[in-house]
All heavy atoms as an XYZ file, in Angstrom:
900
protein
N      17.484     19.660    -12.861
C      17.713     20.394    -11.622
C      18.459     19.636    -10.710
O      18.835     18.450    -10.914
C      16.335     20.736    -11.009
O      15.754     19.639    -10.480
N      18.871     20.226     -9.591
C      19.701     19.576     -8.590
C      18.847     18.947     -7.477
O      17.914     19.570     -7.058
C      20.637     20.623     -7.929
O      21.395     21.272     -9.020
C      21.589     20.021     -6.967
N      19.280     17.817     -7.010
C      18.550     17.160     -5.916
C      19.150     17.546     -4.588
O      19.740     18.653     -4.404
N      19.032     16.679     -3.625
C      19.525     16.769     -2.274
C      19.930     15.485     -1.664
O      19.698     14.474     -2.193
C      18.379     17.460     -1.408
C      17.283     16.572     -1.134
C      17.267     15.748     -0.064
C      16.234     16.498     -1.982
C      16.172     14.893      0.248
C      15.108     15.698     -1.749
C      15.128     14.859     -0.705
N      20.762     15.667     -0.637
C      21.260     14.497      0.106
C      21.200     14.781      1.579
O      21.358     15.970      1.995
C      22.655     14.110     -0.271
C      23.628     15.154     -0.020
C      23.099     12.787      0.323
N      20.893     13.861      2.423
C      20.846     14.022      3.776
C      21.942     13.087      4.446
O      21.939     11.967      4.254
C      19.484     13.629      4.461
C      18.400     14.536      3.878
C      19.540     13.674      5.977
C      16.998     14.127      4.234
N      22.837     13.691      5.134
C      23.934     13.035      5.762
C      23.743     13.231      7.265
O      23.520     14.389      7.759
C      25.295     13.599      5.396
C      25.677     13.469      4.021
C      27.020     14.019      3.758
C      25.761     11.908      3.662
N      23.796     12.188      8.127
C      23.570     12.305      9.491
C      24.750     11.781     10.246
O      25.233     10.608      9.874
C      22.300     11.530      9.903
C      21.971     11.626     11.335
C      20.598     10.827     11.634
C      20.262     11.020     13.070
N      18.997     10.276     13.315
N      25.287     12.482     11.191
C      26.465     12.132     11.972
C      27.652     11.750     11.106
O      28.251     10.690     11.407
C      26.110     10.914     12.926
C      24.965     11.250     13.905
O      24.846     12.333     14.368
N      24.081     10.292     14.168
N      27.943     12.519     10.119
C      29.015     12.292      9.235
C      30.190     13.172      9.585
O      30.051     14.249      9.897
C      28.580     12.590      7.814
O      29.648     12.465      6.963
N      31.358     12.598      9.388
C      32.586     13.263      9.630
C      33.299     13.388      8.256
O      34.585     13.443      8.177
C      33.468     12.670     10.658
O      33.822     11.336     10.277
N      32.590     13.471      7.200
C      33.205     13.551      5.842
C      33.998     14.856      5.636
O      33.465     15.972      6.002
C      32.137     13.498      4.766
C      31.380     12.128      4.538
C      30.374     12.346      3.509
C      32.342     11.039      4.231
N      35.130     14.738      5.027
C      35.933     15.979      4.725
C      35.280     16.655      3.539
O      34.519     16.032      2.742
C      37.340     15.612      4.442
O      37.411     14.855      3.164
N      35.529     17.931      3.330
C      35.010     18.554      2.115
C      35.550     17.969      0.828
O      34.822     17.940     -0.168
C      35.395     20.012      2.153
O      36.826     20.219      2.180
N      36.769     17.365      0.841
C      37.290     16.649     -0.405
C      36.424     15.442     -0.686
O      36.014     15.222     -1.811
C      38.742     16.177     -0.032
O      39.472     17.317      0.206
C      39.274     15.486     -1.290
N      36.068     14.616      0.319
C      35.147     13.440      0.059
C      33.801     13.961     -0.308
O      33.199     13.308     -1.262
C      35.153     12.552      1.349
C      34.112     11.438      1.194
C      36.553     12.004      1.645
N      33.331     14.928      0.312
C      32.036     15.489     -0.074
C      31.954     15.920     -1.513
O      31.034     15.526     -2.253
C      31.676     16.619      0.928
C      30.354     17.344      0.563
N      30.352     18.488     -0.249
C      29.159     17.023      0.994
C      29.136     18.806     -0.299
N      28.359     18.012      0.418
N      32.938     16.715     -2.020
C      32.950     17.146     -3.263
C      33.067     16.028     -4.293
O      32.486     16.002     -5.320
C      34.165     18.167     -3.504
C      33.910     19.425     -2.732
O      32.812     19.735     -2.289
O      34.901     20.174     -2.607
N      33.898     14.991     -3.947
C      34.043     13.864     -4.883
C      32.705     13.068     -4.962
O      32.389     12.621     -6.039
C      35.164     12.923     -4.332
N      31.992     12.977     -3.869
C      30.721     12.254     -3.878
C      29.751     12.995     -4.726
O      28.966     12.372     -5.492
C      30.126     12.120     -2.432
N      29.777     14.358     -4.716
C      28.786     15.137     -5.535
C      29.242     14.982     -7.040
O      28.293     14.897     -7.873
C      28.873     16.612     -5.156
C      28.159     16.970     -3.882
C      28.300     18.400     -3.516
C      26.611     16.595     -3.942
N      30.460     15.032     -7.312
C      30.964     14.705     -8.715
C      30.421     13.423     -9.306
O      29.995     13.271    -10.333
C      32.433     14.896     -8.806
C      32.918     16.334     -8.930
C      34.422     16.394     -9.416
N      35.343     15.593     -8.579
C      35.848     15.858     -7.423
N      35.582     17.065     -6.880
N      36.599     15.103     -6.780
N      30.687     12.334     -8.393
C      30.253     11.030     -8.815
C      28.768     10.909     -9.069
O      28.326     10.236     -9.984
C      30.736      9.980     -7.769
N      28.005     11.499     -8.196
C      26.515     11.521     -8.356
C      26.116     12.247     -9.554
O      25.254     11.693    -10.335
C      25.807     12.119     -7.079
O      26.289     11.471     -5.962
C      24.338     12.144     -7.217
N      26.771     13.444     -9.872
C      26.377     14.086    -11.127
C      26.753     13.237    -12.346
O      25.988     13.186    -13.292
C      27.108     15.431    -11.167
C      26.567     16.497    -10.365
C      27.209     17.881    -10.545
N      26.975     18.745     -9.514
C      27.764     19.111     -8.563
N      28.976     18.642     -8.489
N      27.420     19.910     -7.607
N      27.825     12.541    -12.242
C      28.314     11.677    -13.385
C      27.282     10.584    -13.566
O      26.971     10.175    -14.691
C      29.635     11.100    -13.051
O      30.035     10.250    -14.042
N      26.726      9.991    -12.446
C      25.767      8.847    -12.663
C      24.505      9.341    -13.307
O      24.076      8.719    -14.243
C      25.371      8.377    -11.232
C      24.299      7.310    -11.227
C      24.580      5.985    -11.537
C      23.016      7.622    -10.902
C      23.632      5.021    -11.654
C      22.063      6.622    -10.981
C      22.326      5.371    -11.311
N      24.002     10.555    -12.922
C      22.774     11.048    -13.528
C      22.988     11.689    -14.908
O      22.037     11.653    -15.675
C      22.080     12.033    -12.577
C      21.300     11.202    -11.526
C      21.857     11.180    -10.289
C      20.099     10.581    -11.826
C      21.112     10.473     -9.326
C      19.437      9.929    -10.818
C      19.957      9.830     -9.585
N      24.124     12.311    -15.135
C      24.292     13.043    -16.416
C      25.185     12.501    -17.435
O      25.109     12.814    -18.606
C      24.708     14.532    -16.057
C      23.650     15.254    -15.253
C      23.936     15.581    -13.910
C      22.456     15.526    -15.770
C      23.024     16.256    -13.109
C      21.435     16.243    -15.008
C      21.814     16.602    -13.674
N      26.187     11.660    -17.017
C      27.142     11.172    -17.912
C      26.936      9.613    -18.253
O      27.166      9.213    -19.375
C      28.578     11.272    -17.416
C      28.977     12.713    -17.158
O      28.375     13.599    -17.875
O      29.807     13.020    -16.306
N      26.585      8.922    -17.232
C      26.366      7.439    -17.467
C      25.195      7.177    -18.404
O      24.196      7.947    -18.260
C      26.213      6.739    -16.136
N      25.204      6.154    -19.165
C      24.073      5.854    -20.037
C      22.922      5.264    -19.168
O      23.092      4.778    -18.055
C      24.459      4.879    -21.060
O      24.786      3.605    -20.503
N      21.759      5.283    -19.794
C      20.562      4.672    -19.058
C      20.796      3.241    -18.740
O      20.331      2.711    -17.788
C      19.300      4.895    -19.893
C      18.018      4.428    -19.209
C      17.651      5.177    -17.960
O      18.246      6.268    -17.623
O      16.813      4.684    -17.099
N      21.577      2.505    -19.688
C      21.864      1.094    -19.464
C      22.675      0.913    -18.141
O      22.501     -0.045    -17.385
C      22.501      0.425    -20.582
O      23.678      1.033    -20.957
N      23.623      1.789    -17.861
C      24.376      1.740    -16.680
C      23.486      2.023    -15.425
O      23.524      1.277    -14.453
C      25.571      2.745    -16.706
C      26.218      2.864    -15.385
C      26.571      2.339    -17.771
N      22.685      3.088    -15.519
C      21.804      3.314    -14.441
C      20.884      2.297    -14.131
O      20.543      1.926    -12.915
C      21.013      4.659    -14.743
C      21.883      5.899    -14.630
C      21.066      7.215    -14.713
N      20.502      7.374    -16.008
C      21.095      8.155    -16.959
N      22.298      8.469    -16.834
N      20.473      8.304    -18.150
N      20.429      1.523    -15.142
C      19.423      0.487    -14.906
C      20.102     -0.782    -14.297
O      19.392     -1.606    -13.779
C      18.711      0.106    -16.198
C      17.689      1.189    -16.618
C      16.927      0.837    -17.868
N      15.886      1.823    -18.111
C      14.680      1.731    -17.557
N      14.347      0.775    -16.765
N      13.777      2.744    -17.820
N      21.446     -0.858    -14.310
C      22.034     -2.003    -13.500
C      21.820     -1.830    -12.026
O      22.058     -2.784    -11.334
C      23.590     -2.093    -13.809
O      24.253     -0.886    -13.317
C      23.843     -2.309    -15.266
N      21.320     -0.673    -11.590
C      21.174     -0.439    -10.224
C      19.626     -0.382     -9.813
O      19.248      0.168     -8.821
C      21.814      0.900     -9.748
N      18.808     -0.830    -10.756
C      17.449     -0.866    -10.517
C      17.184     -1.760     -9.224
O      17.680     -2.921     -9.132
C      16.610     -1.456    -11.613
C      16.399     -0.546    -12.794
C      15.687     -1.273    -13.941
C      15.479      0.670    -12.408
N      16.403     -1.258     -8.327
C      16.135     -1.983     -7.041
C      14.947     -2.919     -7.260
O      14.047     -2.562     -8.180
C      15.904     -1.061     -5.909
N      14.831     -4.051     -6.590
C      13.694     -4.828     -6.706
C      12.510     -4.071     -6.070
O      11.358     -4.226     -6.454
C      13.947     -6.142     -5.950
C      15.028     -6.956     -6.534
N      14.976     -7.514     -7.805
C      16.224     -7.212     -6.045
C      16.125     -8.120     -8.093
N      16.864     -7.913     -7.119
N      12.768     -3.290     -5.034
C      11.774     -2.490     -4.406
C      12.228     -1.023     -4.583
O      12.943     -0.492     -3.716
C      11.620     -2.851     -2.953
C      10.541     -2.071     -2.311
O       9.954     -1.167     -2.906
O      10.177     -2.413     -1.115
N      11.931     -0.373     -5.701
C      12.470      0.928     -6.007
C      12.180      1.996     -4.968
O      12.826      3.060     -4.891
C      11.955      1.452     -7.377
C      12.715      0.657     -8.494
C      12.475      1.291     -9.746
N      11.087      1.449    -10.094
C      10.351      0.734    -10.893
N      10.930     -0.226    -11.579
N       9.065      0.950    -11.158
N      11.153      1.816     -4.174
C      10.835      2.803     -3.142
C      11.765      2.787     -1.955
O      11.748      3.563     -1.151
C       9.339      2.541     -2.689
N      12.692      1.747     -1.991
C      13.615      1.581     -0.784
C      15.050      1.845     -1.196
O      15.700      2.568     -0.431
C      13.442      0.226     -0.154
C      12.009     -0.189      0.248
C      11.556      0.781      1.370
N      10.346      0.307      2.054
C       9.081      0.501      1.650
N       8.856      1.242      0.670
N       8.096      0.129      2.378
N      15.518      1.227     -2.228
C      16.969      1.311     -2.525
C      17.190      1.258     -4.005
O      16.456      0.731     -4.718
C      17.739      0.071     -1.986
C      17.676     -0.009     -0.495
C      18.749      0.935      0.095
N      18.874      0.704      1.515
C      18.023      1.338      2.458
N      17.173      2.216      2.076
N      18.208      1.135      3.704
N      18.252      1.917     -4.538
C      18.698      1.845     -5.864
C      18.071      2.985     -6.737
O      17.609      3.997     -6.321
N      18.183      2.703     -7.943
C      17.799      3.706     -9.077
C      16.310      3.557     -9.457
O      15.753      2.472     -9.623
C      18.707      3.514    -10.279
C      18.314      4.368    -11.463
C      18.328      5.683    -11.427
C      17.914      3.736    -12.633
C      18.025      6.454    -12.474
C      17.597      4.462    -13.786
C      17.650      5.872    -13.743
O      17.345      6.704    -14.857
N      15.694      4.673     -9.578
C      14.373      4.754    -10.107
C      14.301      5.758    -11.250
O      14.544      6.934    -11.052
C      13.319      5.256     -9.007
O      13.226      4.303     -7.956
N      14.091      5.284    -12.487
C      14.052      6.176    -13.628
C      12.902      7.154    -13.578
O      11.890      6.934    -12.805
C      13.820      5.290    -14.847
C      14.128      3.855    -14.311
C      13.853      3.843    -12.886
N      12.973      8.269    -14.311
C      11.864      9.153    -14.284
C      10.638      8.481    -14.824
O      10.676      7.562    -15.618
C      12.326     10.271    -15.376
C      13.781     10.223    -15.341
C      14.121      8.759    -15.053
N       9.468      9.026    -14.307
C       8.178      8.553    -14.740
C       7.849      7.083    -14.269
O       7.005      6.369    -14.900
C       7.964      8.633    -16.303
C       8.014     10.016    -16.792
O       7.340     10.862    -16.251
N       8.818     10.262    -17.705
N       8.500      6.587    -13.213
C       8.211      5.201    -12.725
C       7.592      5.259    -11.368
O       7.205      4.220    -10.919
C       9.509      4.379    -12.780
O      10.509      4.928    -11.970
C      10.034      4.194    -14.216
N       7.573      6.383    -10.668
C       7.086      6.376     -9.352
C       5.972      7.488     -9.255
O       5.968      8.461    -10.137
C       8.085      6.720     -8.321
C       9.059      5.601     -8.235
C      10.151      5.873     -7.086
O      10.211      6.936     -6.559
O      10.907      4.929     -6.771
N       5.117      7.382     -8.262
C       4.046      8.247     -8.130
C       3.846      8.642     -6.694
O       3.219      7.942     -5.934
C       2.800      7.715     -8.721
C       1.656      8.769     -8.896
O       1.495      9.598     -8.039
N       0.909      8.653     -9.987
N       4.462      9.746     -6.227
C       4.388     10.202     -4.843
C       2.908     10.441     -4.385
O       2.538     10.209     -3.237
C       5.183     11.476     -4.643
C       5.259     11.912     -3.223
C       6.075     11.187     -2.274
C       4.556     12.999     -2.723
C       6.049     11.582     -1.008
C       4.562     13.305     -1.455
C       5.391     12.657     -0.550
N       2.065     10.881     -5.339
C       0.658     11.198     -4.983
C      -0.016      9.900     -4.392
O      -0.970     10.096     -3.533
C      -0.058     11.702     -6.255
N       0.404      8.759     -4.847
C      -0.331      7.542     -4.369
C      -0.177      7.379     -2.922
O      -0.984      6.843     -2.196
C       0.122      6.267     -5.095
O       1.573      6.138     -4.825
C      -0.119      6.343     -6.534
N       0.941      7.867     -2.276
C       1.097      7.840     -0.848
C       0.060      8.657     -0.088
O      -0.174      8.458      1.005
C       2.505      8.368     -0.544
C       3.676      7.463     -1.007
C       5.055      8.156     -0.702
C       3.640      6.047     -0.504
N      -0.517      9.689     -0.827
C      -1.525     10.507     -0.266
C      -2.932     10.068     -0.643
O      -3.930     10.741     -0.451
C      -1.256     11.943     -0.750
C       0.025     12.523     -0.409
C       0.222     13.883     -1.043
C       0.310     12.644      1.156
N      -2.983      8.874     -1.359
C      -4.291      8.406     -1.752
C      -4.871      9.052     -3.024
O      -6.096      9.004     -3.230
N      -4.015      9.717     -3.762
C      -4.446     10.420     -4.925
C      -4.020      9.797     -6.220
O      -3.009      8.991     -6.214
C      -3.939     11.816     -4.990
C      -4.404     12.697     -3.796
C      -3.786     14.079     -3.840
C      -4.356     14.889     -2.646
N      -3.813     16.264     -2.752
N      -4.660      9.931     -7.243
C      -4.245      9.488     -8.601
C      -3.789     10.567     -9.413
O      -4.543     11.407     -9.855
C      -5.427      8.668     -9.300
C      -5.803      7.427     -8.646
C      -6.854      6.632     -9.430
O      -6.830      6.738    -10.637
O      -7.655      5.958     -8.772
N      -2.540     10.589     -9.715
C      -1.903     11.655    -10.488
C      -0.936     11.034    -11.509
O      -0.745      9.784    -11.476
C      -1.034     12.619     -9.571
C      -1.842     13.250     -8.556
C      -2.830     14.388     -9.019
O      -2.472     14.900    -10.139
O      -3.677     14.719     -8.313
N      -0.399     11.827    -12.430
C       0.594     11.322    -13.357
C       1.942     10.918    -12.655
O       2.123     11.511    -11.459
C       0.894     12.275    -14.482
C      -0.334     12.552    -15.331
C       1.461     13.589    -13.932
N       2.738     10.100    -13.127
C       3.939      9.694    -12.476
C       4.862     10.831    -12.369
O       4.907     11.844    -13.149
C       4.630      8.534    -13.267
C       3.946      7.244    -13.013
O       3.119      7.181    -12.185
N       4.278      6.240    -13.727
N       5.785     10.781    -11.347
C       6.735     11.791    -11.078
C       7.764     11.906    -12.277
O       8.195     10.953    -12.754
C       7.495     11.549     -9.776
C       6.534     11.387     -8.590
O       5.455     11.990     -8.651
O       6.876     10.784     -7.625
N       8.226     13.132    -12.577
C       9.054     13.317    -13.661
C      10.610     13.378    -13.087
O      11.397     14.097    -13.712
C       8.824     14.648    -14.336
C       7.467     14.770    -14.944
C       7.177     16.177    -15.511
C       7.311     13.773    -16.105
N      10.896     12.705    -12.060
C      12.186     12.814    -11.469
C      12.837     11.416    -11.409
O      12.159     10.426    -11.181
C      12.086     13.391    -10.085
C      11.287     12.528     -9.131
C      13.426     13.673     -9.454
N      14.198     11.402    -11.687
C      14.925     10.167    -11.495
C      15.529     10.206    -10.021
O      15.843     11.259     -9.613
N      15.668      9.046     -9.412
C      16.105      9.025     -8.008
C      17.088      7.876     -7.818
O      17.064      6.972     -8.603
C      14.904      8.818     -7.114
C      13.770      9.760     -7.249
C      12.557      9.249     -6.417
C      11.447     10.201     -6.798
N      10.224      9.677     -6.347
N      17.951      8.022     -6.878
C      18.859      7.019     -6.383
C      18.896      7.027     -4.889
O      19.310      7.980     -4.275
C      20.248      7.146     -7.007
C      21.072      5.923     -6.734
C      21.161      4.985     -7.834
C      21.783      5.728     -5.547
C      21.887      3.835     -7.632
C      22.435      4.479     -5.414
C      22.635      3.598     -6.410
N      18.338      6.012     -4.334
C      18.261      5.892     -2.867
C      19.213      4.933     -2.293
O      19.308      3.800     -2.784
C      16.805      5.511     -2.403
C      15.696      6.584     -2.799
C      14.402      6.077     -2.305
N      13.313      6.907     -2.743
C      12.631      6.666     -3.767
N      12.815      5.658     -4.518
N      11.637      7.481     -4.101
N      19.908      5.305     -1.168
C      20.712      4.374     -0.459
C      20.386      4.552      1.017
O      19.778      5.513      1.486
C      22.165      4.618     -0.669
C      22.639      5.976     -0.213
C      22.565      4.373     -2.113
C      24.115      6.166     -0.149
N      20.794      3.476      1.786
C      20.652      3.563      3.210
C      21.995      3.269      3.901
O      22.980      3.341      3.129
N      21.930      2.811      5.145
C      23.240      2.485      5.770
C      23.985      1.429      4.990
O      23.367      0.488      4.535
C      22.751      1.972      7.139
C      21.373      2.527      7.340
C      20.810      2.615      5.969
N      25.304      1.582      4.891
C      26.109      0.601      4.142
C      26.441     -0.567      4.943
O      26.886     -1.624      4.450
C      27.361      1.245      3.528
C      26.983      2.279      2.549
C      28.281      1.818      4.657
N      26.327     -0.478      6.319
C      26.715     -1.620      7.135
C      25.568     -2.598      7.481
O      25.800     -3.602      8.197
C      27.203     -1.096      8.425
O      26.276     -0.297      9.155
N      24.370     -2.394      6.919
C      23.243     -3.341      7.183
C      23.354     -4.524      6.268
O      23.444     -4.332      5.010
C      21.914     -2.563      7.006
C      20.755     -3.538      7.251
C      21.849     -1.401      8.024
N      23.320     -5.690      6.814
C      23.278     -6.909      6.041
C      21.896     -7.391      5.696
O      20.910     -7.007      6.350
C      24.106     -8.042      6.810
O      23.317     -8.489      7.899
N      21.775     -8.259      4.699
C      20.526     -8.862      4.371
C      19.982     -9.647      5.556
O      18.763     -9.625      5.748
C      20.620     -9.718      3.169
N      20.789    -10.262      6.298
C      20.331    -11.055      7.387
C      19.683    -10.133      8.469
O      18.642    -10.445      9.011
C      21.580    -11.768      8.080
O      22.124    -12.593      7.126
C      21.060    -12.641      9.275
N      20.291     -9.012      8.729
C      19.783     -7.972      9.723
C      18.410     -7.589      9.224
O      17.430     -7.487     10.026
C      20.695     -6.833      9.828
O      21.983     -7.314     10.250
C      20.105     -5.855     10.744
N      18.247     -7.248      7.926
C      16.992     -6.735      7.432
C      15.960     -7.870      7.586
O      14.798     -7.650      7.929
C      17.111     -6.468      5.940
N      16.281     -9.141      7.316
C      15.349    -10.275      7.434
C      14.888    -10.395      8.950
O      13.724    -10.654      9.248
C      15.891    -11.534      6.930
C      16.005    -11.558      5.409
C      16.705    -12.728      4.906
O      16.851    -13.732      5.706
O      17.141    -12.729      3.699
N      15.883    -10.287      9.779
C      15.565    -10.403     11.201
C      14.606     -9.323     11.708
O      13.770     -9.666     12.579
C      16.910    -10.359     12.042
C      17.791    -11.582     11.898
C      19.154    -11.321     12.578
O      19.352    -10.263     13.149
O      19.909    -12.232     12.567
N      14.752     -8.169     11.272
C      13.872     -7.056     11.681
C      12.661     -6.893     10.786
O      11.774     -6.028     11.057
C      14.739     -5.732     11.654
C      15.752     -5.672     12.743
N      17.046     -6.123     12.552
C      15.656     -5.387     14.015
C      17.722     -6.093     13.658
N      16.963     -5.584     14.523
N      12.670     -7.648      9.678
C      11.549     -7.572      8.707
C      11.241     -6.098      8.365
O      10.024     -5.776      8.027
C      10.276     -8.271      9.301
N      12.244     -5.387      8.098
C      12.031     -3.971      7.714
C      12.637     -3.813      6.283
O      13.831     -4.009      6.079
C      12.756     -3.004      8.610
O      12.690     -1.740      8.127
N      11.858     -3.274      5.333
C      12.386     -3.016      4.044
C      13.346     -1.842      4.029
O      14.188     -1.693      3.117
C      11.138     -2.658      3.243
C      10.102     -2.225      4.262
C      10.365     -2.983      5.505
N      13.309     -1.028      5.088
C      14.238      0.050      5.169
C      15.741     -0.391      5.537
O      16.621      0.358      5.442
C      13.841      1.097      6.216
C      12.496      1.743      5.912
C      12.063      2.675      7.093
C      12.545      2.548      4.668
N      15.847     -1.660      5.908
C      17.175     -2.202      6.186
C      17.735     -3.185      5.143
O      18.693     -3.890      5.321
C      17.082     -2.945      7.506
C      16.819     -2.127      8.744
C      16.663     -2.966      9.996
C      17.800     -1.107      9.001
N      17.035     -3.077      3.963
C      17.551     -3.947      2.873
C      18.871     -3.424      2.367
O      19.151     -2.180      2.464
C      16.480     -3.941      1.697
C      15.257     -4.659      2.113
C      14.324     -4.743      0.892
N      13.105     -5.487      1.389
C      11.891     -5.183      0.995
N      11.753     -4.227      0.078
N      10.951     -5.825      1.392
N      19.681     -4.323      1.810
C      20.979     -3.907      1.264
C      20.772     -2.901      0.075
O      19.902     -2.884     -0.591
C      21.652     -5.214      0.671
C      20.795     -6.277      1.292
C      19.483     -5.718      1.614
N      21.849     -2.036     -0.037
C      21.827     -1.087     -1.106
C      22.107     -1.777     -2.475
O      22.692     -2.802     -2.567
C      22.940      0.044     -0.873
C      22.600      0.818      0.245
O      21.555      1.388      0.390
N      23.594      0.932      1.194
N      21.634     -1.189     -3.488
C      21.820     -1.671     -4.835
C      22.683     -0.668     -5.623
O      22.332      0.507     -5.677
C      20.474     -1.844     -5.649
C      20.695     -2.385     -7.036
C      19.600     -2.782     -4.878
N      23.801     -1.148     -6.112
C      24.776     -0.281     -6.794
C      24.794     -0.476     -8.326
O      24.625     -1.641     -8.716
C      26.164     -0.378     -6.122
C      26.153     -0.186     -4.698
C      26.261     -1.112     -3.708
C      26.052      1.166     -4.030
N      26.186     -0.491     -2.479
C      26.119      0.857     -2.702
C      26.017      2.450     -4.502
C      26.036      1.914     -1.757
C      25.988      3.407     -3.602
C      26.016      3.165     -2.191
N      25.282      0.529     -9.062
C      25.497      0.300    -10.535
C      26.579     -0.682    -10.767
O      27.476     -0.803     -9.950
C      25.797      1.688    -11.078
C      25.840      2.598     -9.951
C      25.558      1.863     -8.685
N      26.565     -1.324    -11.909
C      27.643     -2.157    -12.327
C      28.889     -1.346    -12.682
O      28.930     -0.780    -13.797
C      27.214     -3.082    -13.463
C      28.266     -4.136    -13.876
O      29.421     -3.906    -13.591
O      27.858     -5.069    -14.539
N      29.876     -1.311    -11.858
C      31.042     -0.516    -12.067
C      31.851     -1.017    -13.273
O      32.476     -0.249    -14.046
C      31.911     -0.491    -10.779
C      33.304      0.261    -11.106
C      31.223      0.120     -9.681
N      31.773     -2.285    -13.492
C      32.571     -2.856    -14.747
C      31.887     -2.229    -15.970
O      32.692     -2.045    -16.943
C      32.505     -4.394    -14.668
C      33.240     -4.902    -13.568
O      34.301     -4.381    -13.187
N      32.708     -5.926    -12.921
N      30.653     -2.108    -16.060
C      29.999     -1.518    -17.272
C      30.238     -0.018    -17.262
O      30.628      0.514    -18.405
C      28.513     -1.855    -17.244
C      27.718     -1.289    -18.439
C      28.175     -1.830    -19.725
C      26.276     -1.706    -18.218
N      30.126      0.569    -16.181
C      30.187      2.057    -16.159
C      31.605      2.618    -16.293
O      31.846      3.652    -16.833
C      29.676      2.586    -14.789
C      29.412      4.002    -14.670
C      29.495      4.966    -15.690
C      29.111      4.761    -13.473
N      29.212      6.174    -15.145
C      29.008      6.070    -13.722
C      28.922      4.351    -12.138
C      28.636      7.051    -12.838
C      28.531      5.331    -11.221
C      28.466      6.675    -11.605
N      32.683      1.779    -15.834
C      33.983      2.295    -15.989
C      34.407      2.655    -17.356
O      35.370      3.427    -17.487
C      34.972      1.363    -15.257
C      35.289      0.103    -16.150
C      36.277     -0.797    -15.377
C      36.536     -1.978    -16.271
N      37.452     -2.920    -15.565
N      33.787      2.124    -18.348
C      34.152      2.421    -19.699
C      33.603      3.853    -20.081
O      33.978      4.357    -21.057
C      33.592      1.398    -20.633
C      34.213      0.044    -20.514
O      35.420     -0.021    -20.117
N      33.445     -1.054    -20.629
N      32.737      4.397    -19.307
C      32.110      5.584    -19.573
C      32.509      6.743    -18.680
O      32.459      7.885    -19.062
C      30.586      5.513    -19.470
C      29.938      4.527    -20.418
C      28.471      4.604    -20.379
O      27.872      5.672    -20.095
O      27.870      3.531    -20.548
N      33.057      6.425    -17.415
C      33.333      7.503    -16.528
C      34.328      7.106    -15.505
O      34.290      6.011    -14.950
C      32.011      7.854    -15.753
O      32.294      8.716    -14.707
N      35.250      7.964    -15.228
C      36.231      7.733    -14.137
C      35.656      7.883    -12.774
O      36.202      7.515    -11.749
C      37.463      8.670    -14.298
C      37.121     10.111    -14.163
C      38.230     11.076    -14.453
O      38.823     10.783    -15.520
O      38.567     11.874    -13.624
N      34.395      8.470    -12.660
C      33.775      8.709    -11.353
C      33.107      7.418    -10.794
O      32.733      7.362     -9.688
C      32.763      9.786    -11.508
C      33.252     11.103    -11.866
C      34.137     11.750    -10.859
O      34.125     11.336     -9.701
O      34.991     12.596    -11.190
N      33.014      6.314    -11.607
C      32.217      5.224    -11.256
C      32.716      4.563     -9.943
O      31.844      4.215     -9.172
C      32.208      4.144    -12.379
N      33.963      4.439     -9.821
C      34.475      3.807     -8.594
C      34.262      4.566     -7.390
O      34.181      4.025     -6.305
C      35.946      3.500     -8.742
S      36.274      2.277    -10.094
N      34.002      5.872     -7.496
C      33.814      6.740     -6.367
C      32.320      6.739     -5.937
O      31.947      7.087     -4.873
C      34.133      8.187     -6.667
C      35.687      8.347     -6.889
C      35.925      9.809     -7.205
N      37.250      9.935     -7.766
C      37.671     10.996     -8.290
N      36.976     12.070     -8.239
N      38.930     11.036     -8.793
N      31.444      6.291     -6.864
C      30.008      6.408     -6.567
C      29.641      5.621     -5.381
O      28.903      6.076     -4.501
C      29.274      5.922     -7.791
C      27.758      6.286     -7.718
C      27.299      7.553     -7.824
C      26.829      5.302     -7.443
C      25.914      7.831     -7.762
C      25.514      5.523     -7.313
C      25.064      6.791     -7.505
N      30.064      4.386     -5.231
C      29.754      3.534     -4.152
C      30.525      3.911     -2.947
O      30.017      4.040     -1.878
C      29.958      2.081     -4.498
C      29.555      1.155     -3.380
C      29.593     -0.257     -3.809
O      29.658     -0.600     -4.960
N      29.550     -1.200     -2.845
C-alpha cells in the first residue's frame, strides 16, 4: 500500500515533489533488502529504515500485540547536527540515517535523489 509524508513550510516544486516520490517508491520496491538495511537506525523509532515486523505501535499504548506489518523510513530536519542533538538531549534531533548510495546505485538510478 501507499504511505504518507508530512512536509511543513516547504517550497518544493511539483518536479522535486514527483522526483522524491519516485525515489521513495524505488527504495521500498526496487532496492534490495540489503540496500535498505544500510539505513537501519540505531534507534529505529527516530530515524532511518525499519523493516516490516520489527516495531510494535501497540506497546506505546501499553498493549501487547503482534509486530506491525509495515516497513518505515523516518527522517527529520536535515540541518540538525549531532552536536545540536547532544546539547538538547533530544532523540528527535539525531542525524538522519541514509542508505548506502554506492551499493544502491548499482540497482537504481533513483538512489542519488533519495537523500
